[in-house]
C-alpha beads as a LAMMPS data file, in Angstrom:
LAMMPS data file: protein, C-alpha beads

214 atoms
213 bonds

1 atom types
1 bond types

-500.0 500.0 xlo xhi
-500.0 500.0 ylo yhi
-500.0 500.0 zlo zhi

Masses

1 110.0

Atoms # bond

1 1 1 357.130 123.409 -50.949
2 1 1 360.839 122.728 -50.732
3 1 1 362.279 121.081 -53.830
4 1 1 366.019 121.736 -53.502
5 1 1 368.362 122.643 -50.674
6 1 1 372.047 122.975 -49.855
7 1 1 374.281 121.696 -47.081
8 1 1 377.826 122.901 -46.504
9 1 1 378.227 121.395 -43.019
10 1 1 380.734 118.627 -42.347
11 1 1 380.390 115.723 -39.950
12 1 1 382.773 117.538 -37.608
13 1 1 380.451 120.560 -37.554
14 1 1 377.505 118.398 -36.535
15 1 1 378.715 115.776 -34.045
16 1 1 379.477 118.125 -31.170
17 1 1 376.734 120.637 -31.828
18 1 1 373.981 118.023 -31.819
19 1 1 375.461 115.538 -29.308
20 1 1 375.493 112.776 -31.892
21 1 1 376.561 109.262 -30.918
22 1 1 380.125 109.082 -32.174
23 1 1 379.787 105.442 -33.282
24 1 1 377.082 106.395 -35.771
25 1 1 379.308 109.093 -37.228
26 1 1 382.698 107.363 -37.404
27 1 1 382.249 105.942 -40.901
28 1 1 380.124 108.766 -42.284
29 1 1 381.558 111.334 -44.660
30 1 1 379.503 114.323 -45.715
31 1 1 380.397 116.220 -48.870
32 1 1 379.447 119.853 -49.303
33 1 1 376.426 119.838 -51.596
34 1 1 374.921 122.957 -53.119
35 1 1 372.039 121.414 -55.038
36 1 1 370.447 118.514 -53.170
37 1 1 367.563 117.127 -55.204
38 1 1 364.724 114.653 -54.541
39 1 1 365.798 110.977 -54.444
40 1 1 369.359 111.977 -53.518
41 1 1 370.872 111.173 -50.111
42 1 1 371.491 113.809 -47.468
43 1 1 372.427 113.862 -43.739
44 1 1 369.590 113.536 -41.247
45 1 1 369.718 113.499 -37.436
46 1 1 367.336 111.233 -35.526
47 1 1 367.077 109.297 -32.278
48 1 1 367.108 105.512 -32.120
49 1 1 367.113 103.428 -28.940
50 1 1 367.978 106.441 -26.775
51 1 1 370.917 107.407 -28.981
52 1 1 371.147 110.401 -31.276
53 1 1 372.407 109.324 -34.657
54 1 1 373.199 110.767 -38.050
55 1 1 372.739 108.972 -41.351
56 1 1 372.510 109.830 -44.997
57 1 1 368.909 109.182 -46.001
58 1 1 366.998 109.076 -49.273
59 1 1 365.035 112.298 -49.822
60 1 1 361.503 111.226 -50.601
61 1 1 359.696 109.131 -48.030
62 1 1 359.187 105.452 -48.843
63 1 1 356.427 104.288 -46.461
64 1 1 357.043 100.936 -44.805
65 1 1 354.000 99.478 -46.571
66 1 1 355.191 100.476 -50.070
67 1 1 355.533 97.845 -52.790
68 1 1 358.369 99.823 -54.369
69 1 1 359.990 103.265 -54.170
70 1 1 358.784 104.760 -57.441
71 1 1 356.450 107.258 -55.752
72 1 1 359.030 108.554 -53.281
73 1 1 359.736 111.640 -55.403
74 1 1 356.129 112.692 -54.717
75 1 1 356.726 112.485 -50.977
76 1 1 359.555 114.952 -50.488
77 1 1 357.328 117.313 -48.480
78 1 1 354.668 116.799 -45.803
79 1 1 352.222 119.613 -45.053
80 1 1 352.199 120.575 -41.377
81 1 1 348.463 121.252 -41.460
82 1 1 347.526 117.692 -42.459
83 1 1 350.478 115.679 -41.220
84 1 1 348.532 113.893 -38.495
85 1 1 345.802 112.804 -40.906
86 1 1 347.750 111.424 -43.862
87 1 1 348.293 107.639 -43.732
88 1 1 351.928 107.962 -44.835
89 1 1 352.824 110.344 -42.007
90 1 1 350.432 110.050 -39.088
91 1 1 352.167 107.048 -37.521
92 1 1 355.589 108.699 -37.846
93 1 1 354.712 111.997 -36.178
94 1 1 355.133 110.627 -32.668
95 1 1 357.788 107.979 -33.350
96 1 1 360.070 108.998 -36.250
97 1 1 360.888 112.686 -36.133
98 1 1 364.185 113.901 -37.564
99 1 1 366.166 117.044 -38.312
100 1 1 367.233 117.573 -41.911
101 1 1 370.568 119.376 -42.009
102 1 1 370.743 122.267 -44.442
103 1 1 372.479 125.585 -44.951
104 1 1 369.629 127.039 -47.010
105 1 1 367.024 126.104 -49.586
106 1 1 365.727 127.199 -52.989
107 1 1 362.383 128.440 -54.261
108 1 1 361.285 129.702 -57.675
109 1 1 359.151 132.575 -58.956
110 1 1 357.818 133.186 -62.433
111 1 1 359.789 135.875 -64.258
112 1 1 359.232 136.702 -67.919
113 1 1 357.761 133.302 -68.611
114 1 1 360.697 131.590 -66.943
115 1 1 361.243 130.341 -63.429
116 1 1 363.693 132.428 -61.406
117 1 1 365.388 130.566 -58.518
118 1 1 366.146 132.196 -55.170
119 1 1 368.404 130.976 -52.384
120 1 1 366.942 131.402 -48.872
121 1 1 369.168 131.246 -45.780
122 1 1 370.055 132.937 -42.495
123 1 1 373.261 134.176 -40.849
124 1 1 373.981 130.815 -39.252
125 1 1 375.753 127.967 -41.008
126 1 1 373.057 125.443 -40.090
127 1 1 369.408 125.853 -41.035
128 1 1 367.747 122.906 -39.202
129 1 1 364.558 121.666 -40.872
130 1 1 361.905 119.467 -39.264
131 1 1 361.293 116.146 -40.975
132 1 1 359.999 112.604 -40.616
133 1 1 361.855 109.412 -41.485
134 1 1 361.189 105.714 -41.934
135 1 1 362.788 102.476 -43.109
136 1 1 361.748 100.334 -46.077
137 1 1 363.637 97.319 -47.442
138 1 1 366.750 98.475 -45.627
139 1 1 366.492 102.015 -47.091
140 1 1 366.227 104.974 -44.722
141 1 1 364.190 107.827 -46.210
142 1 1 362.833 111.187 -45.107
143 1 1 360.389 113.939 -45.928
144 1 1 360.589 117.655 -45.117
145 1 1 357.722 119.243 -43.169
146 1 1 356.424 122.452 -44.745
147 1 1 354.189 125.256 -43.498
148 1 1 352.692 128.509 -44.702
149 1 1 355.467 130.931 -45.635
150 1 1 356.407 133.808 -43.389
151 1 1 355.046 137.084 -44.734
152 1 1 358.547 138.208 -45.705
153 1 1 358.841 135.239 -48.092
154 1 1 355.339 135.055 -49.570
155 1 1 356.394 137.081 -52.607
156 1 1 358.629 134.142 -53.536
157 1 1 356.469 131.180 -52.520
158 1 1 353.446 130.563 -50.297
159 1 1 355.085 127.552 -48.586
160 1 1 358.385 127.065 -46.757
161 1 1 360.143 124.379 -44.699
162 1 1 359.465 124.246 -40.965
163 1 1 362.755 125.689 -39.741
164 1 1 363.351 124.715 -36.120
165 1 1 364.550 127.047 -33.400
166 1 1 367.875 125.573 -32.312
167 1 1 366.697 125.465 -28.690
168 1 1 363.801 123.152 -29.596
169 1 1 365.798 120.501 -31.436
170 1 1 366.159 118.346 -28.319
171 1 1 362.427 118.416 -27.632
172 1 1 361.527 117.840 -31.276
173 1 1 363.597 114.656 -31.360
174 1 1 362.189 113.503 -28.014
175 1 1 359.238 111.313 -28.935
176 1 1 358.047 111.281 -25.319
177 1 1 356.887 114.831 -26.051
178 1 1 353.781 115.199 -28.219
179 1 1 354.376 116.541 -31.703
180 1 1 352.431 119.771 -31.203
181 1 1 354.447 120.624 -28.095
182 1 1 357.800 119.433 -29.395
183 1 1 358.919 122.280 -31.622
184 1 1 359.336 126.027 -31.818
185 1 1 359.564 127.682 -35.209
186 1 1 362.764 129.638 -35.692
187 1 1 362.384 133.388 -35.566
188 1 1 365.777 134.001 -37.137
189 1 1 365.658 136.445 -40.027
190 1 1 365.720 134.643 -43.346
191 1 1 367.499 136.345 -46.236
192 1 1 367.253 135.602 -49.929
193 1 1 368.785 136.518 -53.253
194 1 1 368.452 135.551 -56.891
195 1 1 370.718 132.773 -58.115
196 1 1 371.618 131.382 -61.500
197 1 1 369.181 129.104 -63.313
198 1 1 372.004 126.581 -63.368
199 1 1 370.474 125.266 -60.125
200 1 1 367.497 124.046 -62.180
201 1 1 369.645 121.091 -63.238
202 1 1 370.643 118.675 -60.490
203 1 1 373.798 117.977 -62.499
204 1 1 375.116 121.382 -61.394
205 1 1 376.437 121.191 -57.861
206 1 1 379.059 123.722 -56.829
207 1 1 379.341 126.938 -54.828
208 1 1 378.218 129.104 -57.725
209 1 1 374.711 127.614 -57.285
210 1 1 374.184 129.800 -54.203
211 1 1 376.026 132.910 -55.435
212 1 1 373.888 136.025 -55.803
213 1 1 373.351 137.270 -59.353
214 1 1 372.036 140.645 -58.137

Bonds

1 1 1 2
2 1 2 3
3 1 3 4
4 1 4 5
5 1 5 6
6 1 6 7
7 1 7 8
8 1 8 9
9 1 9 10
10 1 10 11
11 1 11 12
12 1 12 13
13 1 13 14
14 1 14 15
15 1 15 16
16 1 16 17
17 1 17 18
18 1 18 19
19 1 19 20
20 1 20 21
21 1 21 22
22 1 22 23
23 1 23 24
24 1 24 25
25 1 25 26
26 1 26 27
27 1 27 28
28 1 28 29
29 1 29 30
30 1 30 31
31 1 31 32
32 1 32 33
33 1 33 34
34 1 34 35
35 1 35 36
36 1 36 37
37 1 37 38
38 1 38 39
39 1 39 40
40 1 40 41
41 1 41 42
42 1 42 43
43 1 43 44
44 1 44 45
45 1 45 46
46 1 46 47
47 1 47 48
48 1 48 49
49 1 49 50
50 1 50 51
51 1 51 52
52 1 52 53
53 1 53 54
54 1 54 55
55 1 55 56
56 1 56 57
57 1 57 58
58 1 58 59
59 1 59 60
60 1 60 61
61 1 61 62
62 1 62 63
63 1 63 64
64 1 64 65
65 1 65 66
66 1 66 67
67 1 67 68
68 1 68 69
69 1 69 70
70 1 70 71
71 1 71 72
72 1 72 73
73 1 73 74
74 1 74 75
75 1 75 76
76 1 76 77
77 1 77 78
78 1 78 79
79 1 79 80
80 1 80 81
81 1 81 82
82 1 82 83
83 1 83 84
84 1 84 85
85 1 85 86
86 1 86 87
87 1 87 88
88 1 88 89
89 1 89 90
90 1 90 91
91 1 91 92
92 1 92 93
93 1 93 94
94 1 94 95
95 1 95 96
96 1 96 97
97 1 97 98
98 1 98 99
99 1 99 100
100 1 100 101
101 1 101 102
102 1 102 103
103 1 103 104
104 1 104 105
105 1 105 106
106 1 106 107
107 1 107 108
108 1 108 109
109 1 109 110
110 1 110 111
111 1 111 112
112 1 112 113
113 1 113 114
114 1 114 115
115 1 115 116
116 1 116 117
117 1 117 118
118 1 118 119
119 1 119 120
120 1 120 121
121 1 121 122
122 1 122 123
123 1 123 124
124 1 124 125
125 1 125 126
126 1 126 127
127 1 127 128
128 1 128 129
129 1 129 130
130 1 130 131
131 1 131 132
132 1 132 133
133 1 133 134
134 1 134 135
135 1 135 136
136 1 136 137
137 1 137 138
138 1 138 139
139 1 139 140
140 1 140 141
141 1 141 142
142 1 142 143
143 1 143 144
144 1 144 145
145 1 145 146
146 1 146 147
147 1 147 148
148 1 148 149
149 1 149 150
150 1 150 151
151 1 151 152
152 1 152 153
153 1 153 154
154 1 154 155
155 1 155 156
156 1 156 157
157 1 157 158
158 1 158 159
159 1 159 160
160 1 160 161
161 1 161 162
162 1 162 163
163 1 163 164
164 1 164 165
165 1 165 166
166 1 166 167
167 1 167 168
168 1 168 169
169 1 169 170
170 1 170 171
171 1 171 172
172 1 172 173
173 1 173 174
174 1 174 175
175 1 175 176
176 1 176 177
177 1 177 178
178 1 178 179
179 1 179 180
180 1 180 181
181 1 181 182
182 1 182 183
183 1 183 184
184 1 184 185
185 1 185 186
186 1 186 187
187 1 187 188
188 1 188 189
189 1 189 190
190 1 190 191
191 1 191 192
192 1 192 193
193 1 193 194
194 1 194 195
195 1 195 196
196 1 196 197
197 1 197 198
198 1 198 199
199 1 199 200
200 1 200 201
201 1 201 202
202 1 202 203
203 1 203 204
204 1 204 205
205 1 205 206
206 1 206 207
207 1 207 208
208 1 208 209
209 1 209 210
210 1 210 211
211 1 211 212
212 1 212 213
213 1 213 214
């Protein structure tokens, strides 16, 4: 799964790189965030009425048929293998795809009876993650698509986010292309290192969250 991630990209970094409609970005300010947690808001790129837009969305999908949002924290991830079968996701796969902007993400292993967090990233500033989004009661929300972990990461966790190859972002967001043909998984080398357990608390959000502790 993916339960925490970081984003150090600014709106200026994203607008040109992803050809985002400038009107959707004019009033948006993105803070650097090193410990983004479920139910918090984070920048997401999507297409709406032939325009590519960016918005801060609630992490944890709130399906349009929900009575309230109390279960959204259980819908932060959607498994790639079953995404077209689950009622909450199957209607979004071909209409509401999005790219979750990150710089890296966290996973935990068991170490001496305690959970040891790791930060996972690559050499690029942007680690684009495939997601789905929807709207409920005026709230935009998203979920992160996950898949089986690459063999190099299985010692940390058996699941990982679906990291998109940068060349397939246009096709992934193009809902005229079927979901299965829309994306290519990134083959960029993912690195990782141990980080402080301070990241276990969402109250801690600064650069030291991603610093290696050796």
